[in-house]
N, C-alpha and C positions, 0 to 999 in steps of 0.2 A: 243518290244515295236512301233517300225515301218516299219513293216511292212503290209503286206498285209487290204486292205482297203475294208472297210465293203460299205453298200448301203446306211448308215444314221453316225453315232456318235455310235448310241447304238452300232446295226453293228460290228462297228470298234475293241468298247471295247471286246463285247463277245467273239469276233475272237484270241482278242491277248489274253485275260487273258484263255483264255481256252486253247492257243495251250502253254502255260507259267503253270499253274498251274490247271492243268481240273485231273481229278482222275485218269488218263492214265497217267500221268506228276507224277505220286509218284516211288518209291526206292523201292528195298526190305521190306524193313523198313515200307513205309509205310506214307514217308517224299517225300515234295513239293523238287524236287535234282535242277528245278531251278533258286529256292530263295538262294542259296549257289555256285553257278555256274556263268561264265558269267565276260566281264571286266567290266562291270557298273552296276552289280544286282537293289539291291534291290531302288537304287540312280533313277534309269530311270525309275525305276514305280513312282514310288514317282515323278520326274520332269512331265514325261508322264500324272496319273491323274491333276495332277496342271493349264495342259493344255487344259480339259473338259471343257466341256460348261456344268453345271449337268444338269440344265431345261430342258436336251436333251435329258436324262436318265429317263430309267425307273426305281427309286430313288428302288423301292424294289428286283428288280432284280441284282443290282447293291449291294446293302446291304449284298443279300445275299454271294458275292461272292466275298467282301473288309471278311467280319467275321469273311471266312474260312481261307482269308490270311492270319489276324489279327490273329490266333488261332494254326498258326503252327508256324508264327513269333513267338507265346509266349513260344510255345516248344521249340523252341530252342536258346530260348538265352541265 
């Protein structure tokens, strides 16, 4: 959640979320494998989200990404 800055807040958010949670980040069972891996896990994602100025983001697009992530978290919990 700290790599590759985009030109603005939205592009940075989009790049980071796509790197971790895009459709091509699914394992053989269709699960998002980055949710279960890594030294910091979802705590780092939550920390990153808490730093964002939501007024600088297209909330409809952010909501789609967060909704997909939430659905995945519900499956594995």
